[in-house]
C-alpha positions in Angstrom: 6.4 22.4 8.4 5.1 18.9 7.9 5.0 16.3 10.6 3.0 13.1 10.9 3.2 10.5 13.7 1.9 7.0 13.2 1.7 5.0 16.5 1.3 1.7 14.6 4.4 2.1 12.5 3.9 -1.5 11.2 1.0 -0.1 9.1 3.3 2.1 7.1 5.8 -0.7 6.7 3.0 -3.0 5.3 1.7 -0.3 2.9 5.2 0.3 1.5 5.9 -3.4 1.1 2.7 -3.6 -0.9 3.7 -0.9 -3.4 7.5 -1.0 -3.6 7.6 -3.9 -6.0 5.3 -2.0 -8.4 6.8 1.5 -8.0 10.5 2.4 -7.8 9.9 6.1 -7.0 6.9 8.3 -6.4 5.7 11.6 -5.1 4.0 11.7 -1.7 1.6 14.6 -1.7 1.1 15.9 1.8 -1.9 18.2 2.6 -4.2 18.9 5.4 -6.3 15.9 4.5 -3.4 13.4 4.6 -0.6 11.8 2.6 -1.5 10.6 -0.9 0.4 8.9 -3.6 -0.5 8.2 -7.3 1.8 6.6 -9.8 2.0 4.0 -12.5 4.5 1.2 -12.7 7.3 1.4 -15.3 5.4 -0.8 -17.8 2.3 1.3 -17.4 0.2 -1.7 -16.5 -0.7 -0.9 -12.9 -1.9 2.4 -11.3 -1.4 2.8 -7.6 -3.6 5.3 -5.9 -3.1 5.6 -2.1 -4.4 7.8 0.6 -3.4 7.8 4.3 -5.9 10.1 5.9 -4.7 12.6 8.5 -7.1 11.3 11.2 -5.3 8.0 11.1 -2.2 9.6 12.7 -1.7 10.4 16.4 -0.3 13.8 15.5 -0.6 15.4 12.0 0.6 18.8 11.0 0.8 20.2 7.5 1.1 24.0 7.4 1.2 24.0 3.6 0.9 21.5 0.8 4.3 19.7 0.2 5.4 17.1 -2.3 8.0 14.5 -1.2 9.7 12.8 -4.1 11.0 9.5 -2.6 12.8 6.4 -3.9 10.5 3.7 -2.4 13.3 1.1 -2.3 15.4 3.5 -0.2 12.4 4.3 2.0 11.7 0.6 2.5 15.3 0.0 3.6 15.0 2.8 6.2 11.6 1.5 7.5 13.1 -2.0 8.0 15.2 -0.3 10.7 12.0 0.3 12.7 10.6 -2.3 14.9 7.0 -3.5 14.3 5.9 -1.9 17.6 7.7 1.4 17.0 5.9 4.7 16.4 7.0 6.3 13.2 7.2 10.1 12.7 7.8 11.6 9.3 9.1 15.2 9.2 9.9 17.7 6.5 10.8 21.3 7.5 9.4 23.3 4.5 8.6 23.2 0.8 12.2 23.7 -0.2 13.5 20.7 1.9 15.9 18.3 0.2 15.5 15.6 2.8 12.8 14.0 4.8 13.4 12.7 8.4 12.0 9.4 9.8 11.9 9.1 13.6 11.4 5.7 15.2 10.4 5.5 18.9 10.0 2.2 20.8 6.9 1.9 22.9 8.8 2.4 26.2 11.0 5.2 24.7 14.1 3.1 25.5 15.2 3.4 21.8 14.9 6.4 19.6 16.5 6.6 16.2 16.2 9.0 13.3 17.2 8.7 9.6 17.4 11.3 6.9 16.5 10.4 3.3 17.4 12.5 0.3 14.4 13.7 -1.7 14.1 13.4 -5.5 12.7 15.7 -8.1 10.2 13.4 -9.8 8.1 14.4 -12.8 4.6 13.0 -12.5 1.0 13.8 -13.5 -2.2 13.0 -11.7 -4.5 10.9 -13.7 -8.2 11.1 -13.3 -9.7 7.9 -12.1 -13.3 7.7 -13.4 -16.1 6.4 -11.3 -17.0 2.9 -12.5 -20.0 0.7 -12.1 -18.8 -2.9 -11.6 -20.9 -5.9 -12.5 -19.4 -7.8 -9.6 -17.8 -6.8 -6.3 -15.9 -9.4 -4.3 -14.7 -8.7 -0.7 -12.2 -11.1 0.7 -9.1 -11.0 3.0 -6.0 -9.9 1.1 -3.9 -12.8 2.5 -6.4 -15.3 1.0 -6.3 -13.6 -2.4 -2.5 -13.6 -2.2 -2.4 -17.3 -1.4 -4.7 -18.1 -4.3 -2.5 -16.2 -6.7 0.7 -17.8 -5.3 -0.8 -21.3 -5.6 -2.0 -20.8 -9.2 1.3 -19.2 -10.2 2.7 -22.7 -10.0 0.4 -23.7 -12.9 0.5 -20.6 -15.2 1.6 -17.0 -15.6 -1.9 -15.5 -15.6 -5.1 -16.0 -13.6 -8.7 -15.8 -15.0 -11.2 -14.6 -12.4 -14.9 -15.5 -13.2 -17.9 -14.4 -11.1 -21.4 -15.8 -11.0 -24.2 -16.1 -8.5 -22.6 -19.1 -6.8 -19.3 -17.5 -6.1 -15.9 -16.7 -7.7 -13.6 -19.0 -9.6 -9.9 -18.4 -10.1 -8.3 -20.4 -13.0 -4.9 -20.9 -14.5 -3.4 -23.1 -17.2 0.1 -23.9 -18.3 2.4 -26.5 -19.7 1.9 -28.9 -16.8 -2.0 -28.6 -16.7 -4.7 -26.5 -15.2 -5.8 -25.4 -11.8 -9.1 -24.0 -10.5 -10.0 -22.6 -7.1 -13.7 -21.7 -6.3 -14.9 -19.6 -3.4 -18.6 -19.9 -2.8 -20.8 -16.9 -2.1 -21.0 -16.0 1.6 -18.0 -18.3 2.3 -16.3 -16.9 5.4 -12.6 -17.4 4.7 -11.7 -15.2 7.6 -14.3 -15.6 10.4 -12.5 -13.2 12.7 -13.2 -10.3 10.4 -16.4 -11.8 9.0 -15.4 -10.9 5.4 -17.8 -12.6 3.1 -18.3 -12.2 -0.6 -20.7 -10.0 -2.5 -21.4 -11.1 -6.0 
């Protein structure tokens, strides 16, 4: 039996939105430590490695390791049926299950809905991700990075990221010209979370 309840269901919705454009289908590996996913996109350019630890759930039960092969587009459609305040419970009866159940509960229990999703048999291999020493580490809010990429995509198809002691520069060039965005070291682009930059 596998069952995992996430009180903040919006977190799972956000995670899925982040990966569904890269991956069409993937195996969710469920174990006592949590739910994990590792897969490459169809062009073998991006590797997604994701772990949702068991202690992040209100209730988490995994009697034995189980693999859930899921079409992420289909899962996304089902999760859109959940409200952002809903608790989401994922259930699979045993290792031979051919469906997974998603249970959505509103905070006041006035609305409870459940959906069954057919599982897939997906061939995949786990890739070893080597430990790497990086010459630069930049910490910034994801929404700021997303905005920079979106803005520079108006100029060119690729972005060059350059780091030095002063900060980080994002550059793009294309037919209409060039664009550069520089974030200075220790710039607080999100003061609420006080995420600065380390270079």
